[in-house]
C-alpha beads as a LAMMPS data file, in Angstrom:
LAMMPS data file: protein, C-alpha beads

76 atoms
75 bonds

1 atom types
1 bond types

-500.0 500.0 xlo xhi
-500.0 500.0 ylo yhi
-500.0 500.0 zlo zhi

Masses

1 110.0

Atoms # bond

1 1 1 -292.664 -15.508 62.501
2 1 1 -295.831 -17.283 63.565
3 1 1 -295.218 -20.226 65.902
4 1 1 -298.692 -21.492 65.057
5 1 1 -297.238 -22.505 61.666
6 1 1 -295.080 -25.140 63.374
7 1 1 -296.406 -28.628 63.818
8 1 1 -293.539 -29.597 66.109
9 1 1 -291.410 -27.550 68.541
10 1 1 -288.630 -29.305 70.484
11 1 1 -286.241 -27.464 72.824
12 1 1 -282.501 -27.846 72.218
13 1 1 -280.466 -27.776 75.418
14 1 1 -277.008 -27.562 73.862
15 1 1 -274.668 -24.753 72.926
16 1 1 -272.995 -21.919 74.768
17 1 1 -275.093 -18.932 73.684
18 1 1 -277.708 -17.477 75.985
19 1 1 -280.330 -17.921 73.262
20 1 1 -283.172 -20.369 73.694
21 1 1 -282.992 -22.802 70.784
22 1 1 -285.655 -25.018 69.277
23 1 1 -285.851 -27.551 66.479
24 1 1 -289.120 -26.737 64.736
25 1 1 -290.943 -28.475 61.931
26 1 1 -293.235 -26.473 59.678
27 1 1 -296.578 -27.671 58.418
28 1 1 -294.900 -28.551 55.097
29 1 1 -292.264 -30.740 56.824
30 1 1 -289.299 -28.339 56.701
31 1 1 -287.020 -28.581 59.774
32 1 1 -285.531 -25.324 61.063
33 1 1 -283.488 -24.039 63.982
34 1 1 -285.343 -21.299 65.862
35 1 1 -283.237 -19.083 68.111
36 1 1 -284.935 -16.788 70.627
37 1 1 -282.915 -14.074 72.388
38 1 1 -283.745 -11.504 75.018
39 1 1 -285.250 -8.305 73.585
40 1 1 -282.336 -6.333 75.072
41 1 1 -280.122 -8.019 72.451
42 1 1 -282.332 -7.032 69.498
43 1 1 -279.900 -4.620 67.810
44 1 1 -276.939 -6.986 68.208
45 1 1 -278.927 -9.971 66.897
46 1 1 -280.211 -7.957 63.926
47 1 1 -276.635 -7.077 62.902
48 1 1 -275.632 -10.724 63.395
49 1 1 -278.489 -11.877 61.143
50 1 1 -277.582 -9.340 58.438
51 1 1 -273.951 -10.500 58.500
52 1 1 -275.089 -14.106 58.169
53 1 1 -277.161 -13.129 55.116
54 1 1 -274.126 -11.456 53.503
55 1 1 -271.920 -14.425 54.273
56 1 1 -274.435 -16.888 52.815
57 1 1 -274.836 -14.698 49.705
58 1 1 -271.112 -15.131 49.033
59 1 1 -271.562 -18.899 48.824
60 1 1 -269.810 -19.726 52.074
61 1 1 -271.176 -23.014 53.432
62 1 1 -273.188 -22.298 56.554
63 1 1 -276.700 -22.643 57.962
64 1 1 -279.124 -20.610 55.844
65 1 1 -280.542 -17.561 57.639
66 1 1 -284.301 -17.618 57.005
67 1 1 -286.030 -14.867 58.956
68 1 1 -285.560 -12.329 61.733
69 1 1 -288.186 -10.667 63.854
70 1 1 -289.884 -10.260 67.168
71 1 1 -291.730 -13.177 68.727
72 1 1 -294.243 -12.244 71.371
73 1 1 -295.867 -15.652 71.576
74 1 1 -296.026 -17.253 75.022
75 1 1 -295.214 -20.873 75.539
76 1 1 -292.026 -21.203 73.485

Bonds

1 1 1 2
2 1 2 3
3 1 3 4
4 1 4 5
5 1 5 6
6 1 6 7
7 1 7 8
8 1 8 9
9 1 9 10
10 1 10 11
11 1 11 12
12 1 12 13
13 1 13 14
14 1 14 15
15 1 15 16
16 1 16 17
17 1 17 18
18 1 18 19
19 1 19 20
20 1 20 21
21 1 21 22
22 1 22 23
23 1 23 24
24 1 24 25
25 1 25 26
26 1 26 27
27 1 27 28
28 1 28 29
29 1 29 30
30 1 30 31
31 1 31 32
32 1 32 33
33 1 33 34
34 1 34 35
35 1 35 36
36 1 36 37
37 1 37 38
38 1 38 39
39 1 39 40
40 1 40 41
41 1 41 42
42 1 42 43
43 1 43 44
44 1 44 45
45 1 45 46
46 1 46 47
47 1 47 48
48 1 48 49
49 1 49 50
50 1 50 51
51 1 51 52
52 1 52 53
53 1 53 54
54 1 54 55
55 1 55 56
56 1 56 57
57 1 57 58
58 1 58 59
59 1 59 60
60 1 60 61
61 1 61 62
62 1 62 63
63 1 63 64
64 1 64 65
65 1 65 66
66 1 66 67
67 1 67 68
68 1 68 69
69 1 69 70
70 1 70 71
71 1 71 72
72 1 72 73
73 1 73 74
74 1 74 75
75 1 75 76
């Protein structure tokens, strides 16, 4: 995911997870939740994302998982 494609990035300081969370707005005006976790949690977070995709595919109401990857951008 390219953070340069966001026209707005606002930190969210709520929640109990250790993830850093941001409300981001894309250049086309779409608002998304961006979660950034420590690289040591990569495998766990990948499984979590895949389970969210399966859950969403079954029509269960929930936030829509959009993308998963590695972010090496500084300044987030």
